[in-house]
Structure formats: structure tokens, C-alpha cells
N, C-alpha and C positions, 0 to 999 in steps of 0.2 A: 335501681334506676335502669332505664332503658339505654342500650348502647348507642342508639341514634341521638338521644338527648346528650349523652356524654361527648360524643363526637362533635355535635353542634356547639356545645358549650366550649369545648376545647378549641374549635375553629374560631369562635367569637373572641376568646381570650388570646389566641395565638396571633390573630390578625394585627391588633395594636402593637404587640411585642415586635412583630416582623417590621412594621412601619417604623417603629422607634429605631430598630437596628439599621434599617435601610437608610433613613435620613441622618442618623448620627455619623455614618461613614461617608456621606456625600455632602458634607457641609460646603457651602460655596467658599472658595478661597478668597480671602480679603484682598481687594485690589489696592495695591500700594500706590500712593501718589508719587509720581516721579517728578523730581525737580530738575530743572535745567542746571547742569553743573557749569558754573562759570570758572574759567581758568584764568588765573592771574599770571600764568607763565608767559614770559615774553616770547615773541616769535623770532627774535634776533639772537645772534651768537654774542655779539659785542655791542654795548650801548656806547658807541663812539662819541656822540655829542656830550655825554656826561664825563668823558675822559679828556676832552680838549681843555687846554689850559693847565693841566697837571704837569709837574716835572716828573722825571723818570722815577724818583723815589716814591712819589705819590701813586704813580701807576703801579708800581710793585706792591704797594699796600692795597690798592683797589683790586688788582687782578691776581695777586699772589705771586709766587715764585715763577719767573719766566722759564719757558721751555728752553730758550737759548739765552744764557746768562753769562756771557764772557765779558771781560774788560779789555780795553786796548793795552798792549804792552808798553813799557817805557820807550822801547825803540820806535814803536808806531807813533807814539806821542811826539817823540823827538823829530820824526820825519814829517810832522805836520798833520797828523790825523786829528781833525776837529770834531767829527761826529762819529757816533757808534750806534749800534742797534741792539735791541732786546726784543724777543718774540714770545708770544703766548699762544697756546693752542686750545681751542674749545671744539671738540668733536671734529667736524670736517673743515674747520676754518682756523686760520692763523691771523694774528695781528702783530705787526712789527712796528715798533716805535723807534724812530731815528731821533737821537738827542745830541745836544752839544755837550761834549765831554767836560768842559770847564764849568759851565753854568748848570748843567743837568736839565736844561729846558728842552722840552720835546719840540722837534722841528716839524715832524709830520707822523701820521699813522698810515700804515699800508695794510689793507684788508685783503687777504687772499684765501685760497682754498688748498687743501692737501689731498683731495680724492678726485678721481675721474668723474664721479657722479656730480659732485658739487661744482667741478670745473664746467661741466655741461650746463649747469643751471646759470653759470656766469655769462652765458651767451646773451642773456637779457640783463641790462643794467638795473632794471627794477629789482631783480633778485639780489644783486649786490647791495643795493640800498637797503633792502629788508634785512639782510644779514647784519648790517652795521647800524640799524635803526636810524638811517639817514634819510634826508630829503634833499633832492638835487638843488633846490633854490633856497636853502636856508641861509640867512644873512650872517650867521655865526661862523660859518666855515665854507670852504670850497671843496668840491669833489672832482677829482681828475681820474677818469677811467683809464686803465692801462690795457692797451690792446694786446691780444695774444697773436703769435705769428700765423696761426692757422684759423683765425676767426675767433670771435668772442673776445672775452677779456680775462686777464689774469687776476684782476681785482681793481681796487681803487685806492688812490692816495688822498688822504683827507688832511687839510691844513686849516688851522684856526684863522679867521679873518682879523 
């Protein structure tokens, strides 16, 4: 056979092979459908409305072991200590429950912060409400914002109505 025919035949056979190699390496990447991820995570640190009406033992069951978990001494009780506090911490926020030592009924809850950054966010009462999952005009409870000496607020006291 003639060399020109062999080269031509080789080129004709080589061309489809090169096309197959080229396109097999460049397959389009499948586009993945992205779904919006819905988060069920709450944006609050403490769900205070769900805690109202619980006694101190129920709060301990709901929130776990308090960060501050002391009891009044016999001498304190003898001198007339009627109320006591227990506190829980979640991240940058603290929740203190004041309760009657005899009945264990919770008197009020105080939501506060334990970092400078969170304290700065407490300049706006809306941020305090968000942290406690509170609404200012909810008929189930009253919210009293506690002013800080240098502006802003240290937190809020919440009492069941």
C-alpha cells in the first residue's frame, strides 16, 4: 500500500478516537439541586415563657444543674431569709431564678449577660426580648428592664402575671 493512503487511513481512524478521549474527560459536571436549609434552632438562649409557673425543682429538671446551686444556711433561714437564687448559664447569657425557700415557688426570673459584647447588645431592649424569647406586651407575664449605670440595660426581670 501507498504511504499516503496509510497516513490518511490512520488520520481517519485517529480522529474519532481523539474525539472520544476529549469528550470523555470533559463531561459536564452535574448540577446539584440546592435546597434551602431550614433551621429549627431557636434564636434565643432561654425560652422564658415556657419556664414561667415552674417551681425551682422543675426548673432544675428543665434547665439542668444550675451554674450557681447553693442553699441558704440554717443561720440565714433563722434570720429570716425568705428567698434564694439559682442561676444557669448558656453561652453569653445568664438566667437567675429567685424562689421562695419554703414553697420552692419561683418569684421571678432575671435574664442578664456575662460578656462585654452581649452587654453592648443589651443597649436595645429588643435584643433582650429576643434572648429570652419574650414579647413586651404578652399578657402571661410582665417584663421589667433593669437599667445599667452607664446606659443600656443589665437585663430584664420577668414575672408571671
